Each structure stands twice: as structure tokens, then as C-alpha cells.
FIROKE-496442 format. One record per atom (N, C-alpha, C): residue number from 1; residue in one letter; x, y, z. Coordinates in pm, 1 decimal. Layout:
REM residues N
[r NUM "A" [X Y Z]];
...
//
This chain:
REM residues 51
[r 1 "X" [6946.5 2520.5 -412.3]];
[r 1 "X" [6815.7 2531.0 -373.8]];
[r 1 "X" [6769.9 2575.9 -317.9]];
[r 2 "X" [6830.0 2575.0 -166.6]];
[r 2 "X" [6763.3 2684.7 -19.3]];
[r 2 "X" [6800.0 2749.1 -47.0]];
[r 3 "X" [6987.2 2803.1 -125.0]];
[r 3 "X" [6985.1 2991.9 -182.1]];
[r 3 "X" [6891.2 3062.1 -230.2]];
[r 4 "X" [6875.7 2984.8 -304.4]];
[r 4 "X" [6758.2 3071.8 -437.3]];
[r 4 "X" [6609.8 3065.3 -317.4]];
[r 5 "X" [6570.5 2974.6 -247.5]];
[r 5 "X" [6481.2 3028.5 -197.2]];
[r 5 "X" [6486.7 3129.7 -89.2]];
[r 6 "X" [6579.9 3091.1 -21.5]];
[r 6 "X" [6660.7 3266.8 74.1]];
[r 6 "X" [6649.8 3394.8 -52.7]];
[r 7 "X" [6670.8 3358.3 -154.5]];
[r 7 "X" [6703.8 3495.3 -157.3]];
[r 7 "X" [6537.9 3551.1 -255.4]];
[r 8 "X" [6478.1 3498.3 -259.7]];
[r 8 "X" [6311.7 3530.8 -327.4]];
[r 8 "X" [6232.4 3571.5 -142.2]];
[r 9 "X" [6232.1 3474.8 -36.2]];
[r 9 "X" [6163.3 3462.2 88.2]];
[r 9 "X" [6221.5 3612.0 135.7]];
[r 10 "X" [6328.9 3613.8 186.6]];
[r 10 "X" [6378.2 3692.3 303.9]];
[r 10 "X" [6327.3 3864.1 216.7]];
[r 11 "X" [6422.1 3883.3 140.3]];
[r 11 "X" [6415.4 4056.3 114.8]];
[r 11 "X" [6220.0 4093.5 19.0]];
[r 12 "X" [6142.6 3984.1 15.9]];
[r 12 "X" [6015.1 3993.2 42.6]];
[r 12 "X" [5932.0 4019.4 76.8]];
[r 13 "X" [5962.7 3888.1 209.9]];
[r 13 "X" [5830.4 3854.9 315.8]];
[r 13 "X" [5797.4 3736.7 267.9]];
[r 14 "X" [5686.2 3719.5 361.7]];
[r 14 "X" [5626.6 3601.5 313.7]];
[r 14 "X" [5503.9 3616.2 208.5]];
[r 15 "X" [5462.9 3738.2 228.8]];
[r 15 "X" [5379.8 3766.0 127.3]];
[r 15 "X" [5428.5 3714.5 -69.0]];
[r 16 "X" [5519.0 3754.8 -60.5]];
[r 16 "X" [5579.5 3767.9 -201.0]];
[r 16 "X" [5636.6 3678.2 -215.4]];
[r 17 "X" [5669.1 3568.7 -125.5]];
[r 17 "X" [5718.7 3408.5 -76.2]];
[r 17 "X" [5620.6 3406.1 -272.5]];
[r 18 "X" [5749.7 3341.6 -395.1]];
[r 18 "X" [5711.9 3307.4 -466.2]];
[r 18 "X" [5740.5 3098.3 -489.7]];
[r 19 "X" [5579.8 3016.3 -488.7]];
[r 19 "X" [5633.7 2944.9 -482.3]];
[r 19 "X" [5753.6 2865.7 -584.7]];
[r 20 "X" [5807.1 2735.1 -615.1]];
[r 20 "X" [5885.3 2686.7 -728.2]];
[r 20 "X" [5747.0 2602.6 -737.4]];
[r 21 "X" [5817.7 2577.9 -935.7]];
[r 21 "X" [5676.9 2508.0 -1013.1]];
[r 21 "X" [5701.8 2374.0 -920.1]];
[r 22 "X" [5571.9 2328.3 -936.1]];
[r 22 "X" [5593.4 2176.9 -872.6]];
[r 22 "X" [5508.0 2172.5 -735.6]];
[r 23 "X" [5538.7 2298.9 -622.6]];
[r 23 "X" [5526.3 2337.8 -534.9]];
[r 23 "X" [5336.8 2350.2 -471.9]];
[r 24 "X" [5323.7 2276.9 -375.0]];
[r 24 "X" [5234.2 2240.1 -346.5]];
[r 24 "X" [5152.2 2394.3 -316.2]];
[r 25 "X" [5033.6 2419.5 -359.6]];
[r 25 "X" [4945.5 2558.4 -285.0]];
[r 25 "X" [4939.6 2528.4 -183.7]];
[r 26 "X" [4857.0 2394.9 -74.6]];
[r 26 "X" [4792.2 2362.7 -1.3]];
[r 26 "X" [4889.5 2405.0 142.8]];
[r 27 "X" [5106.7 2334.1 107.0]];
[r 27 "X" [5134.7 2347.3 152.2]];
[r 27 "X" [5167.9 2561.0 235.6]];
[r 28 "X" [5194.9 2610.2 154.9]];
[r 28 "X" [5184.8 2729.1 196.3]];
[r 28 "X" [5102.0 2796.4 253.4]];
[r 29 "X" [4917.3 2720.8 260.4]];
[r 29 "X" [4841.9 2782.4 285.6]];
[r 29 "X" [4850.3 2737.3 427.3]];
[r 30 "X" [4858.0 2616.6 429.2]];
[r 30 "X" [4883.1 2530.7 573.4]];
[r 30 "X" [5015.8 2580.6 659.0]];
[r 31 "X" [5077.0 2668.7 616.8]];
[r 31 "X" [5223.1 2746.9 656.7]];
[r 31 "X" [5158.6 2890.0 688.7]];
[r 32 "X" [5081.7 2971.3 644.6]];
[r 32 "X" [4984.0 3114.9 628.8]];
[r 32 "X" [4925.5 3041.5 780.3]];
[r 33 "X" [4898.0 2962.3 779.4]];
[r 33 "X" [4739.3 2914.1 918.3]];
[r 33 "X" [4842.6 2983.0 1022.6]];
[r 34 "X" [4956.0 2863.8 1023.6]];
[r 34 "X" [5075.1 2827.5 1093.3]];
[r 34 "X" [5136.1 2967.6 1128.3]];
[r 35 "X" [5177.1 3005.8 1090.5]];
[r 35 "X" [5206.4 3147.7 1076.8]];
[r 35 "X" [5146.5 3269.7 1168.8]];
[r 36 "X" [4972.1 3260.2 1143.3]];
[r 36 "X" [4876.7 3340.1 1204.5]];
[r 36 "X" [4882.7 3342.7 1333.0]];
[r 37 "X" [4839.8 3137.6 1345.6]];
[r 37 "X" [4838.0 3124.8 1455.6]];
[r 37 "X" [5019.4 3162.4 1556.4]];
[r 38 "X" [5096.9 3164.6 1496.6]];
[r 38 "X" [5204.0 3215.4 1598.1]];
[r 38 "X" [5192.8 3323.3 1643.7]];
[r 39 "X" [5203.7 3381.5 1540.3]];
[r 39 "X" [5128.2 3549.6 1570.1]];
[r 39 "X" [5046.8 3598.5 1696.1]];
[r 40 "X" [4928.9 3499.5 1628.1]];
[r 40 "X" [4818.5 3555.2 1736.6]];
[r 40 "X" [4850.1 3491.1 1861.6]];
[r 41 "X" [4921.6 3412.2 1883.2]];
[r 41 "X" [4960.7 3335.7 1971.9]];
[r 41 "X" [5096.7 3433.3 2112.5]];
[r 42 "X" [5172.9 3489.0 1978.9]];
[r 42 "X" [5287.1 3571.2 2031.6]];
[r 42 "X" [5155.1 3734.9 2047.5]];
[r 43 "X" [5118.2 3702.0 2012.2]];
[r 43 "X" [5019.2 3872.5 2085.8]];
[r 43 "X" [4936.1 3867.3 2201.7]];
[r 44 "X" [4874.2 3755.7 2207.7]];
[r 44 "X" [4859.2 3765.5 2347.6]];
[r 44 "X" [4903.9 3685.3 2449.6]];
[r 45 "X" [5082.4 3694.2 2465.4]];
[r 45 "X" [5133.6 3646.5 2500.3]];
[r 45 "X" [5232.5 3802.8 2625.3]];
[r 46 "X" [5210.8 3849.8 2519.4]];
[r 46 "X" [5257.6 4015.0 2496.3]];
[r 46 "X" [5117.5 4092.6 2611.2]];
[r 47 "X" [5028.3 4072.4 2587.6]];
[r 47 "X" [4875.5 4097.7 2650.5]];
[r 47 "X" [4930.7 4036.3 2820.8]];
[r 48 "X" [4987.5 3953.2 2815.3]];
[r 48 "X" [4970.1 3936.7 2938.8]];
[r 48 "X" [5059.2 3900.6 3051.9]];
[r 49 "X" [5165.7 3952.5 2975.0]];
[r 49 "X" [5257.5 4042.6 3061.8]];
[r 49 "X" [5237.5 4158.1 3069.4]];
[r 50 "X" [5235.3 4192.3 3180.5]];
[r 50 "X" [5283.0 4357.7 3229.8]];
[r 50 "X" [5430.7 4398.4 3193.2]];
[r 51 "X" [5357.8 4571.6 3153.7]];
[r 51 "X" [5479.9 4603.5 3075.3]];
[r 51 "X" [5483.2 4731.9 3184.3]];
//
């Protein structure tokens, strides 16, 4: 199972990830929100740190 998910997930990225049958779309939406928050958090950290 995990090997198959990795083959689908990593090459195409998150946007191209195809959930397996029976997988709740709500979970993918929640994960997308968490990922967006993480990206925004990283961006804010980058802005705060002087380059």
C-alpha cells in the first residue's frame, strides 16, 4: 500500500495525488490546509530572518 501511494504521490506532487477508493476527500482538504499553513509559516519565518 505505502509503496503504491509513494509511486503516485511523489512524482506528480500533492496536486496530482489521486486518493485511493474509499478515501475521504475531507482528509485531503484538511491536509491541504495544513500544508498551506506550513508554507505560509515558512514564508513568514524567511521574511523575519535577515539575509
